[in-house]
Structures are given as C-alpha cells and as structure tokens.
N, C-alpha and C positions, 0 to 999 in steps of 0.2 A: 265620078260619083260610083258609091257604094252601092251597090245590091243587096238591102235588106229585108227579109223577109217579117210579119207581126202579124197575128193572129188576133181578133178584135170581136168579142162578143157586145153582140149588138140586140137589144131588146125591140119586136117588130109592133109595131100597131096593127092589129088587122082588124079590116070591118068583119064588123058578129059575123055576116052571112057570107064571109070567104072564108070561112074557117074549118068547117065540110071538106072544103075544096083540097085546101093541103093535108087533111087526114088520109083524104081520097088516094089525092097525088102520092103519100108516102106508102100507104098501105100497095099500089099496085105498081111503084119502085121496091118494094120487098120484092112482090111476088117474080117480077123481071129478077133478081139476085136468088133467087130461093128456087125458081125453075133452072136457071144456069145453073148451079152448083148439085140438083137432081141428076141435070141432062150430064154434067160433067164429071160427078162422083161414080164413078162405075166400080162391077164387083173387083175382089181383090185378085181373080186370073186377069182383069183389063186392066189398060191403062187409061189412068184418067187424064181427060184433057186441061191442057193447062195454056193453052193458045188463044188471046182473044179472039184472033181473027177468026179462027174457025170455027169459036162461041157464036161468036156476031153472022158468021155465015151459015150454022145452023138454028141459029134461033131469032135472029134480028125481026124479018116478017111477022113467025108467028107471036112472038110479042107483042109487035107493032099491032096485030090485030087483036089479040085480049086483051089489051090496055088501051088507052087515051091517054095515054104518055107521049111527049113531041120523040122526037129519033134519039133526042141528045139525052134523052131522059136512062131510056130504055138501053142506048147504049153505057150511059153509066154502071145501071145498076148491071148489065154483062160482066162490065169489068170488074166490080167490085167480087160477083163471086168466083168469078177465075182468079182474080190474087189472092182471095183468101183459100182456093183449093190448092195453086204452088205450096203454098205452107203448111198445109195440110199431105200432100205431098210428100214433103221435102221430110215431114216424121215419120210418114210410114215407110219410104227409106231405112230412115235409121233405126228403124224397131219398134219404135212409141206406136204407141194405141192411140185413136183418132178417128172422128167417125165424121161423113159430110157436114160440112160448113150451112148453115141457120141463120138466120137472120131477123130478130125480132126489135133489134133496139128502135125508135123512134130517132130517123134521120131520114135528107134527101141530098146530094150531091148538085148542086147547081155550078156551071161555069157561065162564060157569056154566051155562050150560044142559048140557054134554056133562062140564063137572066141578065135584064140590065141593073146596073150598078149608081146608084147615086150617091150624093154627097147626105143627101137629107132623105131617102127611100128609096126603095130597090124595087122593081117590078120580077113577080116570077111565075115560069110557066105551071101550069097545073093541068090536073084532066081537064078543069073546066074554064080553058082560058087563062089568060094573065090575069094576078094580082095585083094590085098595088099597096105598098106597106111603107108607112111613115115607119121612122126612124123615132127609137124614144130618148132623145136627148138632153140632158139634165141643163138647165138654164147655163152656168158654167163652166162647161166641160174641160178646161185648160186645164194640164199634170194629169187627167185622165186618159185611158188605152184611145178615147173617144175622141178627145181634142188632137192628139199625139198623132194619129194614124190617121182614121178615118176622117177627119178635115181636117186633115194637111194633104192639099194637091200634091206634094211632093210621092205619093204614095197610088199607086192604083190597083182597084181589086184584080184578083185573082180566083180560082176555084174555092168555095166554098162551101159549108156543110149548113142546114137550117134542120134547127133542133128543137122537140118539144118539151115544156115542160110541166110534168104533170097537176105538180102541188100549186103550181101558182095560175098553171090552164096559158101559159104565154109561149109565144115563139121566138128563137133569139136564132141570128143568124151567125156565124163564128165565120167571120168574113179574112180571107186572108190577104194582106195588104204587100203590098213590095212599091219598094222603092224606088220611082223608075232612074232608067241609066241616061247617058249621052244617047245624042244622034248617033252617035257610029255604033256603040254597042248594042243597041235596038235594031240595028240594019242588018247589023254582022250573024249578033247573036252569040260575038263571042269576044271575052273582053281581050284586052291588048297581051296579058301576058299567057294568052295559050297556047302561048310555044313552049313554056315550060310547065312541067307535069311536077307539083309538089303534091304532097298526102300530109295530110289532116289522121295521124291516129286514134280511134277511141276505145278506150278499154269500159265494158261495164259491171258493175259491182251491184252482191244483192245486199249489202249495207255501205255506211258511208257515203260518198257520194257516189250517184246514180251514174255518170258517166265521170271519163278523165280524159280529156285529151293530151296529145304527145307537143301541146304546148304549153300546157300545166296547167288548163283550165277546168277545175272543181263543178261538176253542173250537176244540179238537183240532188236533195238530200233522198236517199232509200232508205232509211232508217224510219224516215219522217211517211214515205209508205208504208213500208210494214207496219207500222203503229196503224195508221187510219185503215190499213186494211183487216188487220188483228182487231180492232173494234169494230167495224162492220158487222167484220163473223160472227163477236160474241152478242151484238143484238141481236143480228138477226140469228141465231142459234136462239134465244131466248125465244122472240117469235114467233119460231119454228113449233116449240113448245105448249103455244097459246093454241093455235087450231083454229081460227076462228076465223070469218072471212073479212075483217076489217085488217089483223094481223098479216091475214095474205096479202092486203091491199098497200100495207106500211112496209112491207117487205119490196113489194115491187115498185112502190114513190122510192125505198131506200138504195135499192141498186141501182136505180136510176143514177139518184145522187151522186154513187159511187162512183158512177163509170163517167158520170160527166166531171166528178173533183181530178179522176184518172186522166183521162182524156187532156186536159188542161193544164195537168204535171206534164204530162209526155208532150206538149204541142210547147211549153213553156223551155222545155229542155230541149227539143230540136233545134227550133230558135235559137239558142246559144249556141248549137253546135253547128250552125248551118253560120252565124256570126264571125265563131271563131275563123271558119273554113275561110270566108269572105276578107277579113281583115289580115291573115298572113299572106292573101294571094293563091290558096289552095283549088288544085283543080280534082284534087281527088280524097273521099272520105273514106278510110278503111275501121271494118267492122271486123271481130272475128265471127265466122261460122255459125250461126245461130242454133242449130237444126238440131244438136246435141249438147243445149246449154245445162237442160236440166239433168242429165247423168253428170257431165265433170266438173261442175260449178256446185261447189261444196256449200248448200243454204238451197239452192236453188229448185223453187217449187212449180207447177204449173201458174202461177200467181207471174211469178218474176218472166217466165217463156215467154208470154203473154204480152207481156209489158216491153221488153228487149224487142220482139218482132214487131211490135207497134210502133215504139221508138226508132225502130230502126224503117219503117213504110215510112212514119210522117218526114225520117230524114231524106226519103230517096225520090219519094214526091215532091218536094220544097227544093230540093236540089236540085232536079231537072228544069225548075225555072230559072236557076242560077248557073246554068252550061255547069253544074260541076257532078262527077260520077261517085256514084256512093258505089262498095264493092267490099265483101268478107272474101277475108283469109281465112285458114287453117288455123286452128287457134294451139295447134301443139309449141309449146314450152315456153309462151308468151312469157307467163309469170315467172319464169327459171331461168332464163336467161338475162346475163346484165347486159343493159343497154348502151353502154360504156364501152366494154374488151370483148363482149362476147362473150364468155365464160356460161357454160352451163350446168347448172347443180339445184338440184331439188333443197336442198340446203341454204339457198340462197334465199328462198323466200322467208324472212321470219317468223312472219305473221301476218294476219291477215293485210295489214295496212302498209310491211315496212319489208322491204327489198337491202340488202347487205351481203355485196359479192365477194365467196370467198378469196375469190382468186385478187383482184384490185382492191377491194375496201370499200369500192363505189356504195354510197348510202341516200336512197332518195323515200320518195313514195310506191307503193307498188304497182298500185296504179297507173302512176304517171309511166312507167320503169315500161309495165306492157305494152300501154299505149306507142309508146315509142317500136319496140319490136311491133306493134300490129303495123305501124307505117311501114317501117321497113320490111316486113316480107311483099304489098302489095309493093314496095318500089322496086323491089327480085323480079316481082313478076311484069311490071312494067318496061324496067329495065331487057327484059329474058323476050318481050315483044319486039325489041328494035330491031332491022334487017341487020344491022352493023354494032358490035360492040364500042365503037367511035363515033357513030353515028348517032340520028337521032335528037328527040329532045331533050334536053337534059331533064332529068327525076332526082327529087332530094324530099330531107322528109322537114315537116313544119315543125321548130322545136320552142322552146319558150323563149329560149335567146338566138334564134338563129336557124339556117337551117343548115342540114348536112344528109351527104349524096353516099352512096354504099363505096366511091371510094376513100370516104372517111374524110373528105373536104368539105371542112366546116366554114362558113359564112356568117359572121355574128349580127344581128342587128344593131341600131346605132345605139349607143348607150350599154351593150347588155354584156355580160361576162361570158367568153369561147365557152362551150359543151364542154369539153377536156377540162375547164376548172368550173367546172359546178358550185353552185353553191348549194344545189337541193338535197335536202331533209327530210329523214321519214317523218311525216306527220299522220293521227287519226283522224284530227278534226275534218269538218267539213266546209269549203274555203268556198265561198258566193263566188259569181263569175260575170 
C-alpha cells in the first residue's frame, strides 16, 4: 500500500469556557518561538545559532519555567524559530537584507505527544490541562475531505496545526493525515524500493504552473496566486489610506485570510509533489537552491521567495514521514541545458515556457526541461558519494515515460514512449495533475 499525505481542515466545537485556554496557549507558544528567535539571532559579527539541539539545551528549562506549556509544545516553539533562523542566515550569506524572525500569526503545532486525535474529536494540550473538542462534521460527509480522509480508517493522524479565524471566531485544526503502510514498512520504516535511489526533479516558476516535475506533472497555478496577491495589495492600499481603526482591523483580518489561502494552496501543491514522488517510487526530491532566487529568477519578488521557501519546507517535513529525502542543488544552467543531448546555450530558452535545443532540435516545456536537469544534478551528487563507480545503489531520474540513469540507460514504463523518442511539445497552459 502506498503512503499518501493529505491535510484536512476541521472546524472544532470548542467549549466556550475553554476558548481562552487555547488563546493563552497560542500566546505562550509564540513566546517560545520569539524568545528563541531573539536568542538565536546574533549581531552581524557573531554567528547565528541554527542548531535545534543547541537551542533546546540553552532555552528549554527557561521556557518551561516561563510558560505553562507541556515539554512538547516548548520544543515545537523552539524548533519553529530555529528553522526560520536558518532561512534568514542563508539569505544573509547571499548578501540579502533580512531581520530577526518574528512570529505573530495565530498557530500552534501539535503532534501525538501533545494531542490525542480521534475520528470525531481531539484532545489538545493547553496551559490549563487538556481540552476536548468535537469536530464539526456535516450530516453527509461523503465526497468531502472529511469523509475521504478524516473518517477513513486507512488514514492516521500526523503532526497538525491549530489555527484561529478571527472573523468567524472559530478554531480550525489543519490535520495532516497519512495513509498507513503495511506491517513490514511500519516496522522497518523503509520501503521495499529503498535500495534504489530515484530522484524527482522540481522546477519552480513565478508564472504559469507553480511547479513542474521531471515526471511531467504541472502543479499549482502561479498566475492565480499572483492575481490574488495583487487584489489583496490593492484592497489593503485603499484601506490604509482611510486610516481608521475599523480599517486597521479589516486589514488585519484580510491579512489573516490571505495567509490562510496561501498556506492552503502551498499545502495542496506540496501534497501533489509528494504524491508524484510516491507514485513513481522516488527516494529523493530535488529542488533548486532557493537562497538567491529573487536575484536570478526574472520577475521574482519577496512574495515569490517566501512562497517557494514555504513550499520547500512543507515538502521537506512531509517527506520525512514518507522516508523521502529532499535536497537542493545548484541552479546554474538548469534552464539553458538540453535535458536530452546536454547542449547548453542561452538561446535554447526561447521564451518563458518554451525550450528548443539549438543543436538537436528537442522541443518541450521549459519547466519540464529544467526539472529533469535539476534531478540530474542530484543524481550526479548521489553517484559521486558512492565508494566505487560500479558499486552502490542504482541512481536514476524519474521521467514521465520511465527512468533514466547517468549512463543514458533508459527504462520505459509500461505502455510509454521511450524518452529518446519523446513527443513532448512546448506548452504555455497550466495543466492540472
């Protein structure tokens, strides 16, 4: 049985007298994250701390004394800040301007040590003991995510996030559900294909499809995200000119709504990427290095850099539960190199969405071409890590029509066209997958 991750948004029926306990839990959880960020973020002449273990050793006892949180929630707050600090350090090393991470969005991270998940309710750890919250489930959940995943015994709960919607004054659990594996995989934690190393390449875009994989999957809609972002900014600017308290509260509510919408879109895209990886038996997912993406990707802004990093983080932590490794590779020439013959030239990239090799005349979607080159770079790194050129696990790239290794040996999937005879054509449309 394949492992599949799904995120289900569940409205909670929280007892009125316990709502404040959840709000206080959020405040103390963010206190842990912000305290850690302030401690880890050092002056420019010092090294910022990016070690989770070092941060826990230094701050755990202090934060346990300063808060009423359980040990697990304190650790989750510390780790959230360290991950953000790591991203900031990467940007500083690349010469970008950034600042100490700060957390103010309403969210608390729960796993099976701080929450007990059931099919009809959840028990959450708070600053004032546990609170039991019933799920708000429609009378006929068939065909909805609640029916397909939450109420499906084939899926088990994983780490989830509690969020609060200010306009509706409602709490929502964003529960990550994993379809359980067979007993052998659960006991070993390794799939039967672990001996082979198969890489899924992922190319990210500021327009068209948000992500394109080396298996030919076109995921997400960057154009729609850009449009929604512009609409939010236009409305926000109009409200800011008003300057009233009501306008300020409306902006805050709108920011929350925008953030939730973006998170849902990025969660959906990350799930599709990992579904693609699992379907093709991939052990690794390769992305381009994201640290300088605003400078080298035409049209990329701070918004795109944030979205790409968040998508990468979502894929990374979900992949860990699937025993799939996620890595970044150098972006050099991935958009100019022909994934078929290897010829590299800037004129190969005819437009944003078209790639046409000037040497072998191979034509295909530019994102699909780049994703194969990204996968190939990680293959070379994995191969170089083997003790001998002839030994070690087989390394191959997952393609739409089969797999290809660094020696050029292609293995076609059933009823597919060989990669050397690919019928891929350039396209500018966003293809759902």
